[in-house]
ZANU-585845 format. One record per residue: residue in three letters; y, z, x of N, C-alpha, C in turn. Coordinates in pm, whole numbers. Layout:
N
ALA, Y, Z, X, Y, Z, X, Y, Z, X
...
***
This chain:
223
MET, 1167, 1082, -1630, 1314, 1004, -1661, 1461, 1135, -1687
ALA, 1425, 1241, -1778, 1579, 1348, -1741, 1560, 1372, -1616
ASP, 1539, 1391, -1490, 1565, 1413, -1363, 1491, 1300, -1274
LYS, 1613, 1216, -1206, 1543, 1143, -1099, 1525, 1204, -941
ASP, 1521, 1327, -947, 1519, 1421, -826, 1377, 1472, -846
ASP, 1392, 1482, -990, 1209, 1533, -925, 1100, 1465, -898
THR, 1099, 1484, -770, 1057, 1355, -686, 841, 1338, -671
GLU, 826, 1522, -707, 699, 1490, -654, 596, 1478, -830
GLN, 758, 1432, -976, 631, 1360, -1045, 682, 1219, -1084
VAL, 757, 1147, -995, 738, 1024, -912, 616, 960, -870
PHE, 546, 1096, -730, 394, 1068, -681, 293, 1082, -758
GLU, 369, 1162, -910, 260, 1203, -972, 242, 1049, -1052
ILE, 293, 974, -1114, 293, 817, -1148, 224, 782, -1081
MET, 312, 780, -918, 256, 665, -810, 30, 664, -839
ASN, 57, 731, -797, -78, 845, -796, -166, 731, -856
ALA, -90, 796, -1001, -202, 834, -1097, -176, 639, -1114
LEU, -122, 553, -1063, -137, 432, -1141, -157, 287, -986
SER, -137, 299, -958, -201, 295, -810, -287, 152, -814
GLY, -388, 241, -827, -539, 120, -891, -589, 78, -683
ARG, -575, -77, -754, -623, -103, -657, -489, -204, -487
SER, -382, -212, -561, -252, -188, -505, -264, -188, -348
PRO, -307, -23, -289, -308, 7, -154, -458, -103, -73
ASP, -517, -180, -145, -654, -218, -67, -542, -335, -86
TRP, -470, -424, -181, -406, -516, -159, -316, -536, -18
GLY, -270, -501, -98, -105, -367, -10, -195, -403, 175
TYR, -312, -346, 186, -354, -338, 340, -470, -466, 358
ALA, -467, -553, 241, -554, -650, 263, -483, -739, 362
ARG, -354, -764, 267, -227, -839, 333, -165, -864, 429
MET, -150, -711, 432, -150, -663, 597, -238, -752, 694
LEU, -321, -756, 749, -367, -854, 800, -449, -996, 801
THR, -366, -1024, 691, -360, -1200, 702, -210, -1216, 852
THR, -135, -1136, 805, -15, -1185, 922, -13, -1125, 969
PRO, 37, -1184, 1097, 42, -1183, 1233, 94, -1074, 1306
GLU, 176, -1061, 1215, 261, -924, 1217, 275, -774, 1190
GLY, 174, -810, 1026, 160, -696, 994, -2, -660, 1071
GLY, -23, -772, 1145, -203, -767, 1180, -223, -619, 1289
VAL, -66, -646, 1334, -12, -587, 1502, -5, -432, 1403
GLN, 58, -411, 1269, 32, -267, 1237, -52, -220, 1207
ALA, -138, -256, 1125, -263, -237, 1042, -294, -226, 1217
TYR, -340, -216, 1339, -371, -254, 1461, -326, -82, 1467
ARG, -188, -51, 1485, -115, 18, 1561, -102, 167, 1527
ARG, -85, 151, 1353, -109, 302, 1213, -12, 393, 1317
VAL, 145, 311, 1364, 232, 421, 1385, 310, 482, 1279
GLU, 235, 621, 1233, 287, 689, 1091, 463, 730, 1129
LEU, 536, 639, 1048, 652, 642, 1035, 749, 787, 1003
ALA, 656, 866, 946, 723, 952, 873, 776, 1015, 998
ASP, 740, 1047, 1123, 751, 1124, 1255, 876, 1023, 1312
HIS, 900, 905, 1347, 971, 830, 1410, 1145, 908, 1289
LEU, 1083, 832, 1192, 1219, 866, 1067, 1276, 1018, 1077
GLN, 1200, 1134, 1158, 1275, 1261, 1090, 1318, 1278, 1271
ASP, 1309, 1194, 1326, 1350, 1246, 1506, 1499, 1172, 1514
ARG, 1597, 1341, 1495, 1767, 1230, 1461, 1825, 1158, 1673
VAL, 1721, 1174, 1806, 1765, 1123, 1872, 1703, 1022, 1858
TRP, 1580, 1037, 1821, 1542, 850, 1799, 1622, 752, 1736
LEU, 1667, 851, 1601, 1760, 770, 1527, 1900, 676, 1578
ALA, 1944, 791, 1675, 2088, 842, 1729, 2092, 717, 1843
GLN, 2016, 609, 1856, 1995, 580, 2023, 2089, 390, 1880
PHE, 2057, 369, 1797, 2035, 223, 1710, 2237, 200, 1727
ALA, 2234, 94, 1718, 2396, 35, 1768, 2468, 72, 1607
PRO, 2633, 36, 1628, 2655, 86, 1481, 2629, -73, 1418
GLY, 2612, -109, 1251, 2587, -191, 1186, 2452, -239, 1258
SER, 2410, -132, 1267, 2238, -191, 1297, 2143, -139, 1108
VAL, 2071, -186, 1162, 1953, -100, 1000, 1990, 44, 1021
GLY, 1902, 53, 1198, 1919, 238, 1177, 1998, 305, 1175
ALA, 2142, 273, 1247, 2251, 342, 1141, 2280, 367, 1086
ALA, 2231, 235, 1023, 2299, 212, 843, 2178, 364, 757
TYR, 2076, 363, 800, 2020, 438, 773, 2007, 560, 817
LEU, 2027, 608, 950, 2023, 726, 924, 2183, 814, 877
ALA, 2295, 667, 857, 2446, 766, 722, 2346, 756, 595
PHE, 2277, 637, 562, 2229, 717, 392, 2162, 850, 390
ILE, 2071, 853, 492, 2003, 971, 470, 2107, 1156, 516
ASP, 2166, 1138, 580, 2235, 1257, 595, 2381, 1281, 503
ALA, 2426, 1131, 411, 2481, 1119, 319, 2404, 1210, 184
GLU, 2253, 1187, 136, 2205, 1213, 18, 2084, 1365, 74
ASP, 2156, 1361, 179, 2054, 1505, 247, 1922, 1497, 210
PHE, 1885, 1355, 338, 1780, 1332, 246, 1668, 1385, 425
SER, 1540, 1382, 409, 1416, 1399, 555, 1285, 1254, 519
ALA, 1292, 1297, 626, 1133, 1128, 605, 986, 1241, 558
TYR, 1044, 1413, 688, 975, 1458, 612, 928, 1561, 480
GLY, 1101, 1604, 395, 1067, 1591, 322, 1052, 1530, 191
LEU, 1072, 1391, 224, 963, 1286, 124, 777, 1369, 110
ALA, 726, 1325, 259, 623, 1374, 288, 595, 1444, 201
ASP, 648, 1584, 223, 649, 1727, 157, 653, 1774, -10
GLU, 676, 1638, -26, 666, 1601, -159, 558, 1487, -221
SER, 552, 1428, -141, 363, 1353, -175, 267, 1484, -201
ARG, 227, 1544, -88, 127, 1638, -99, 164, 1711, -212
LYS, 262, 1766, -321, 239, 1824, -373, 145, 1832, -512
VAL, 65, 1608, -480, 28, 1606, -595, -126, 1615, -612
THR, -181, 1727, -611, -308, 1765, -562, -486, 1668, -587
ASP, -472, 1578, -622, -558, 1485, -602, -545, 1373, -554
SER, -402, 1389, -489, -416, 1209, -382, -447, 1277, -318
GLU, -488, 1101, -206, -552, 1106, -97, -437, 1013, 31
ILE, -348, 1049, 25, -215, 1020, 75, -205, 1032, 245
GLU, -296, 1190, 188, -297, 1212, 354, -396, 1211, 446
ALA, -512, 1134, 373, -676, 1129, 408, -639, 998, 586
ALA, -742, 1035, 674, -782, 930, 772, -826, 830, 748
HIS, -768, 726, 636, -854, 577, 612, -708, 553, 601
PRO, -738, 340, 651, -602, 251, 631, -545, 250, 549
ARG, -634, 270, 411, -576, 259, 276, -455, 373, 267
ALA, -544, 549, 310, -410, 605, 315, -280, 568, 409
TRP, -349, 516, 470, -189, 507, 623, -111, 400, 529
TYR, -193, 355, 458, -21, 179, 438, 48, 287, 315
ALA, -31, 407, 247, 35, 474, 131, 124, 522, 194
ARG, 75, 592, 316, 204, 693, 344, 357, 632, 375
ARG, 247, 471, 459, 416, 341, 482, 507, 323, 399
LEU, 431, 295, 308, 521, 223, 135, 608, 365, 102
ARG, 537, 483, 80, 594, 644, 103, 793, 659, 233
ASP, 656, 623, 362, 778, 662, 439, 910, 543, 446
VAL, 863, 415, 413, 947, 326, 392, 1047, 365, 338
HIS, 1081, 407, 189, 1150, 353, 78, 1256, 404, 137
ASP, 1351, 501, 247, 1486, 483, 200, 1550, 409, 294
ILE, 1417, 320, 379, 1489, 204, 440, 1544, 124, 330
TRP, 1385, 116, 263, 1483, 0, 130, 1610, 27, 28
HIS, 1636, 181, 76, 1778, 147, 11, 1937, 95, 52
VAL, 1837, 149, 270, 1976, 19, 281, 1954, -78, 272
LEU, 1794, -172, 320, 1813, -320, 323, 1862, -403, 192
THR, 1822, -328, 44, 1895, -337, -56, 2019, -364, -86
GLY, 2099, -227, -84, 2199, -206, -80, 2267, -114, -204
TYR, 2103, -85, -257, 2033, 9, -395, 2138, 149, -364
ARG, 2202, 240, -397, 2210, 405, -369, 2089, 463, -430
ALA, 2125, 566, -411, 2055, 686, -462, 2048, 710, -603
ASP, 2152, 679, -664, 2138, 715, -820, 2029, 698, -927
ALA, 1984, 733, -1047, 1933, 626, -1129, 1933, 516, -1106
LEU, 2019, 445, -1177, 1978, 332, -1119, 1969, 269, -1030
GLY, 2026, 313, -893, 1966, 255, -802, 1805, 276, -776
GLU, 1789, 364, -774, 1667, 428, -806, 1609, 324, -887
ALA, 1644, 308, -1024, 1537, 197, -1110, 1529, 71, -1060
CYS, 1651, 20, -999, 1700, -133, -935, 1569, -94, -828
LEU, 1581, 32, -711, 1462, -56, -614, 1320, -31, -649
VAL, 1301, 51, -752, 1141, 33, -785, 1090, -104, -866
ALA, 1192, -113, -916, 1188, -302, -998, 1119, -429, -841
PHE, 1247, -323, -744, 1240, -422, -642, 1069, -451, -543
SER, 1056, -310, -574, 929, -307, -493, 807, -328, -538
LEU, 795, -316, -702, 710, -380, -797, 617, -478, -778
PRO, 644, -622, -683, 593, -745, -710, 612, -728, -542
GLN, 710, -644, -428, 597, -618, -303, 506, -498, -277
THR, 437, -447, -390, 382, -375, -425, 269, -344, -496
ARG, 305, -415, -606, 176, -498, -752, 123, -372, -796
SER, 208, -214, -747, 191, -55, -830, 186, -88, -924
ALA, 189, -95, -1037, 212, -19, -1182, 290, 90, -1165
GLY, 322, 176, -1118, 358, 290, -1068, 517, 270, -1157
PHE, 565, 170, -996, 684, 113, -976, 730, 46, -1137
GLY, 650, -75, -1184, 665, -117, -1304, 711, -15, -1415
LEU, 663, 71, -1411, 632, 225, -1573, 810, 311, -1514
ILE, 793, 328, -1406, 961, 386, -1384, 1085, 270, -1409
ALA, 1076, 176, -1366, 1166, 58, -1376, 1199, 42, -1525
THR, 1091, 94, -1567, 1092, 25, -1728, 1187, 138, -1831
GLY, 1102, 231, -1812, 1148, 343, -1836, 1285, 387, -1841
ILE, 1358, 406, -1703, 1513, 392, -1674, 1570, 285, -1684
ALA, 1535, 176, -1754, 1588, 75, -1816, 1622, 96, -1946
LEU, 1499, 140, -1979, 1570, 152, -2156, 1645, 279, -2192
GLN, 1637, 356, -2058, 1693, 468, -2120, 1900, 408, -2141
PHE, 1861, 320, -2021, 2105, 314, -1981, 2058, 217, -2129
MET, 1986, 140, -2137, 2020, 26, -2304, 2038, 114, -2350
ARG, 1975, 224, -2405, 1967, 351, -2522, 2143, 475, -2489
ALA, 2140, 401, -2387, 2266, 552, -2349, 2398, 393, -2318
ARG, 2389, 231, -2349, 2458, 173, -2377, 2575, 214, -2345
THR, 2594, 205, -2191, 2755, 230, -2126, 2824, 84, -2087
GLY, 2810, -60, -2206, 2857, -124, -2163, 2904, -234, -2069
TYR, 2784, -211, -1972, 2766, -245, -1846, 2599, -352, -1829
PRO, 2572, -402, -1800, 2429, -459, -1772, 2369, -406, -1685
CYS, 2360, -251, -1680, 2247, -160, -1623, 2106, -252, -1606
ALA, 2017, -297, -1747, 1952, -279, -1747, 1865, -471, -1720
ARG, 1980, -520, -1666, 2009, -590, -1619, 2005, -632, -1489
ALA, 2010, -530, -1416, 2080, -502, -1301, 1878, -484, -1223
VAL, 1874, -402, -1297, 1700, -352, -1324, 1618, -468, -1315
LEU, 1670, -630, -1383, 1564, -680, -1377, 1585, -772, -1254
LYS, 1722, -842, -1221, 1726, -890, -1129, 1637, -820, -985
ALA, 1678, -680, -957, 1606, -602, -902, 1474, -642, -889
TRP, 1335, -660, -996, 1281, -713, -959, 1237, -878, -891
ARG, 1338, -953, -1026, 1358, -1116, -963, 1353, -1089, -725
ASP, 1444, -1038, -707, 1502, -1031, -605, 1365, -997, -543
GLY, 1287, -900, -577, 1168, -843, -436, 1111, -961, -447
ARG, 1052, -1036, -593, 973, -1135, -563, 1038, -1233, -506
ARG, 1145, -1300, -407, 1174, -1415, -354, 1210, -1339, -214
ALA, 1216, -1245, -206, 1267, -1196, -27, 1163, -1184, 1
ALA, 1162, -1192, 153, 1017, -1167, 227, 936, -1102, 226
TRP, 804, -1011, 274, 768, -903, 244, 761, -776, 393
LEU, 851, -699, 276, 806, -589, 360, 750, -537, 414
PRO, 662, -469, 294, 506, -374, 416, 469, -380, 600
GLY, 460, -534, 590, 421, -556, 708, 466, -604, 789
GLU, 651, -535, 791, 777, -552, 889, 756, -414, 1046
ASP, 794, -484, 1149, 752, -439, 1261, 972, -322, 1187
TYR, 899, -225, 1195, 1046, -134, 1170, 1054, -54, 1242
GLU, 981, -51, 1337, 1067, -4, 1473, 1196, -115, 1506
GLN, 1115, -191, 1504, 1192, -356, 1550, 1366, -352, 1485
LEU, 1258, -385, 1321, 1398, -350, 1254, 1509, -254, 1217
LEU, 1494, -167, 1235, 1599, -41, 1279, 1701, -105, 1333
ALA, 1675, -152, 1442, 1770, -188, 1528, 1813, -359, 1521
GLU, 1812, -414, 1435, 1887, -508, 1408, 1985, -523, 1296
PRO, 2130, -604, 1360, 2208, -595, 1261, 2172, -606, 1135
LEU, 2232, -487, 1042, 2209, -528, 890, 2220, -628, 782
VAL, 2313, -700, 814, 2341, -770, 814, 2288, -917, 767
GLU, 2239, -911, 973, 2138, -1016, 988, 1933, -1010, 950
ALA, 1910, -887, 891, 1776, -845, 857, 1781, -879, 718
ARG, 1939, -841, 640, 1894, -923, 534, 1912, -1110, 489
ARG, 1943, -1104, 593, 2006, -1301, 586, 1775, -1297, 619
ARG, 1757, -1273, 763, 1662, -1327, 784, 1478, -1291, 694
LEU, 1569, -1144, 641, 1405, -1083, 466, 1492, -1205, 362
GLY, 1509, -1260, 348, 1608, -1288, 197, 1573, -1229, 103
ILE, 1676, -1120, 191, 1712, -979, 47, 1861, -1003, -5
ALA, 1907, -1014, -147, 2020, -1107, -182, 2087, -890, -214
THR, 2193, -1026, -229, 2305, -903, -232, 2294, -878, -407
PRO, 2260, -727, -450, 2310, -659, -640, 2395, -677, -684
VAL, 2443, -804, -723, 2601, -798, -736, 2591, -806, -871
ILE, 2448, -748, -949, 2486, -768, -1092, 2522, -516, -1091
TYR, 2450, -470, -1015, 2411, -351, -1020, 2557, -365, -943
GLN, 2630, -406, -870, 2771, -333, -783, 2877, -348, -868
ARG, 2822, -428, -996, 2930, -443, -1168, 2938, -311, -1187
VAL, 2824, -156, -1164, 2876, -94, -1221, 2931, -28, -1158
PRO, 3024, 94, -1238, 3107, 159, -1206, 2965, 274, -1115
PRO, 3021, 294, -996, 2939, 468, -952, 2952, 574, -1103
SER, 3016, 578, -1196, 3024, 670, -1241, 2949, 689, -1342
LEU, 2879, 590, -1354, 2780, 544, -1486, 2650, 545, -1427
CYS, 2588, 499, -1304, 2555, 471, -1251, 2379, 599, -1288
ASN, 2431, 697, -1331, 2387, 810, -1358, 2367, 838, -1549
ALA, 2455, 772, -1598, 2493, 775, -1715, 2340, 762, -1834
TYR, 2240, 738, -1798, 2143, 742, -1899, 2091, 791, -1981
HIS, 2026, 767, -2126, 1979, 858, -2176, 1841, 1018, -2153
GLY, 1896, 1088, -2106, 1832, 1218, -2106, 1859, 1252, -1978
GLY, 1999, 1201, -1906, 2037, 1224, -1785, 2111, 1323, -1679
LYS, 2140, 1306, -1601, 2208, 1444, -1567, 2412, 1389, -1590
GLY, 2357, 1228, -1588, 2551, 1163, -1592, 2632, 1154, -1707
***
């Protein structure tokens, strides 16, 4: 809660509280036509998302172009995120198992979900994205992180509806299409506006009401 950039701690929480959510998610993939194809192919998305030549092929206005702009602006990388996840000593995320592949998939699409939802990588944006991710994944770790940061923003008394933005993100995650089963190689080629419409991803209007200068201004944060 004191440092949103301490990604290793995020993976510690997710590993400890994942429960049976990866089993549920992988089983759900097998019940949908597209998800079944993705489960059969088992593409390692981090390898694609680390390939800047591959990312550069996507047209302006596409999800892929927006993703490349996002990771460049934030100095993020797919392999960097993967390296953080490997620091958890008792994690099985790199195991040769369908459950572990599904967990890697959720890890690797996190920044794509930033782009799809419109939440930036500030503290409030991360809280909103993990709240959105909770109904998508059923992982209790997302719920803990989102609730903790929302409470910190309430204590900070910014005068803006920060906690309400987190709650709306959770509701939007419930109403959106199920994102883990998407074909991300095709999704990245879609125009961003059309992808959001097809997937039923709502505009984060409450989050957008909070000035960017206050999106890290929670109790215990760096803002």
